[in-house]
MIFIRO-628570 format. One record per residue (C-alpha): residue in one letter; residue number from 1; x, y, z. Coordinates in nm, 4 decimals, decimal comma. Layout:
! MIFIRO-628570
   rest    nr         c1         c2         c3
      A   NUM          X          Y          Z
...
//
This chain:
! MIFIRO-628570
   rest    nr         c1         c2         c3
      M     1     8,8733    -3,5695    19,1780
      I     2     8,9118    -3,3341    19,4718
      K     3     8,6997    -3,3549    19,7846
      H     4     8,7228    -3,0364    19,9868
      A     5     8,7274    -3,0382    20,3660
      T     6     8,3875    -2,8679    20,3671
      E     7     8,2420    -3,1766    20,1942
      M     8     8,3646    -3,4217    20,4590
      L     9     8,1360    -3,5445    20,7358
      H    10     8,2150    -3,4576    21,0995
      R    11     8,0279    -3,6762    21,3483
      E    12     8,0094    -3,7527    21,7173
      R    13     7,9197    -4,1141    21,7800
      Q    14     7,9358    -4,4001    22,0211
      M    15     8,1315    -4,6795    21,8549
      R    16     8,0915    -5,0566    21,8846
      G    17     7,9525    -5,0515    22,2384
      G    18     8,2478    -4,8578    22,3759
      D    19     8,2439    -4,5885    22,6423
      G    20     8,1813    -4,2242    22,5607
      V    21     8,1527    -4,0554    22,2240
      C    22     8,4208    -4,0472    21,9526
      Q    23     8,4704    -3,7609    21,7088
      T    24     8,5040    -3,8802    21,3509
      L    25     8,5946    -3,7081    21,0260
      D    26     8,4790    -3,9241    20,7370
      F    27     8,6842    -3,8338    20,4298
      L    28     8,4588    -4,0432    20,2057
      M    29     8,1315    -4,2238    20,2550
      P    30     8,1177    -4,6013    20,1814
      E    31     7,9267    -4,5492    19,8566
      E    32     8,2101    -4,3238    19,7332
      M    33     8,4793    -4,5912    19,7786
      K    34     8,5742    -4,9165    19,6094
      H    35     8,7145    -5,2043    19,8162
      C    36     8,6950    -4,9895    20,1285
      R    37     8,4187    -4,9205    20,3793
      L    38     8,5853    -4,6758    20,6184
      F    39     8,8355    -4,3940    20,5615
      S    40     8,8280    -4,1572    20,8610
      T    41     9,0146    -3,9999    21,1441
      I    42     8,8877    -4,0856    21,4896
      S    43     8,9532    -3,8686    21,7955
      M    44     8,9032    -4,0079    22,1446
      E    45     8,9111    -3,8081    22,4665
      Q    46     9,0199    -3,9609    22,7981
      G    47     8,7795    -4,2352    22,9090
      T    48     8,6521    -4,3014    22,5567
      S    49     8,6747    -4,6418    22,3905
      I    50     8,5711    -4,8377    22,0834
      G    51     8,4297    -5,1702    22,1993
      E    52     8,5634    -5,5081    22,0927
      H    53     8,4618    -5,6087    21,7421
      D    54     8,5868    -5,8484    21,4762
      H    55     8,6853    -5,8131    21,1118
      V    56     8,5749    -6,0966    20,8855
      A    57     8,6417    -6,0659    20,5098
      E    58     8,8084    -5,7290    20,5709
      T    59     9,1126    -5,5728    20,7370
      E    60     9,1118    -5,2625    20,9545
      Y    61     9,4170    -5,0403    20,9967
      Y    62     9,4627    -4,7826    21,2749
      W    63     9,7582    -4,5488    21,2193
      I    64     9,8202    -4,3483    21,5357
      I    65     9,8590    -3,9758    21,4639
      S    66     9,8861    -3,8470    21,8219
      G    67     9,8259    -3,9500    22,1795
      E    68     9,8461    -4,2920    22,3397
      G    69     9,5951    -4,5751    22,3353
      I    70     9,5531    -4,9249    22,4688
      V    71     9,4598    -5,1851    22,2097
      T    72     9,3078    -5,5134    22,3206
      E    73     9,3747    -5,8130    22,0958
      V    74     9,3424    -6,1876    22,1465
      D    75     9,6885    -6,2021    22,3071
      G    76     9,6340    -5,9171    22,5513
      E    77     9,6623    -5,5414    22,5829
      K    78     9,9243    -5,3316    22,4059
      V    79    10,0112    -4,9621    22,4295
      V    80    10,0201    -4,7738    22,0970
      T    81    10,1655    -4,4276    22,0349
      K    82    10,2323    -4,1855    21,7483
      G    83    10,3448    -4,3673    21,4329
      D    84    10,2289    -4,7155    21,5395
      L    85    10,0091    -4,9186    21,3057
      V    86     9,7415    -5,1608    21,4303
      I    87     9,6346    -5,4258    21,1754
      T    88     9,3286    -5,6429    21,2405
      G    89     9,1857    -5,8921    20,9890
      N    90     9,1260    -6,2603    20,9118
      G    91     8,8408    -6,2806    21,1645
      A    92     9,0467    -6,1323    21,4503
      S    93     8,8968    -5,8866    21,6969
      H    94     9,0231    -5,5749    21,8696
      A    95     8,9229    -5,2779    22,0846
      I    96     9,0925    -4,9485    22,1687
      R    97     9,0662    -4,7032    22,4562
      N    98     9,2225    -4,3790    22,5755
      E    99     9,3164    -4,3552    22,9430
      K   100     9,5384    -4,0462    22,9084
      S   101     9,4507    -3,6754    22,9228
      E   102     9,5880    -3,6165    22,5705
      T   103     9,3382    -3,6799    22,2907
      L   104     9,4077    -3,9998    22,0962
      V   105     9,3823    -3,9397    21,7199
      F   106     9,4221    -4,2049    21,4521
      L   107     9,3487    -4,2749    21,0876
      A   108     9,1109    -4,5687    21,0487
      V   109     9,0800    -4,7554    20,7178
      I   110     8,8828    -5,0726    20,6500
      I   111     8,9725    -5,2568    20,3293
      V   112     8,7295    -5,5224    20,2106
      D   113     8,8963    -5,8537    20,1118
//
């Protein structure tokens, strides 16, 4: 199966109570995937955030493509940059924000347990 770029969904949306609007490119919709409910890139301009949320019976992965972000986890805030991987599951929560002028871009995947 091939899914062409023209078939993917570009959206602007506020995410999880965060600040501002994120740009998303959804490669597949949930009904097109097995064992997965999100497979997208997310772009965040300066001042944009995804609010704190938890992951129960699933694991979310953020792979940082470009830019710099601040991830909030139970043990505090951590800076993430290109190539870093954020893994959140087992009921843990996280949030992410961009405080820099460079756009933060990352691949986001949620795998259902």
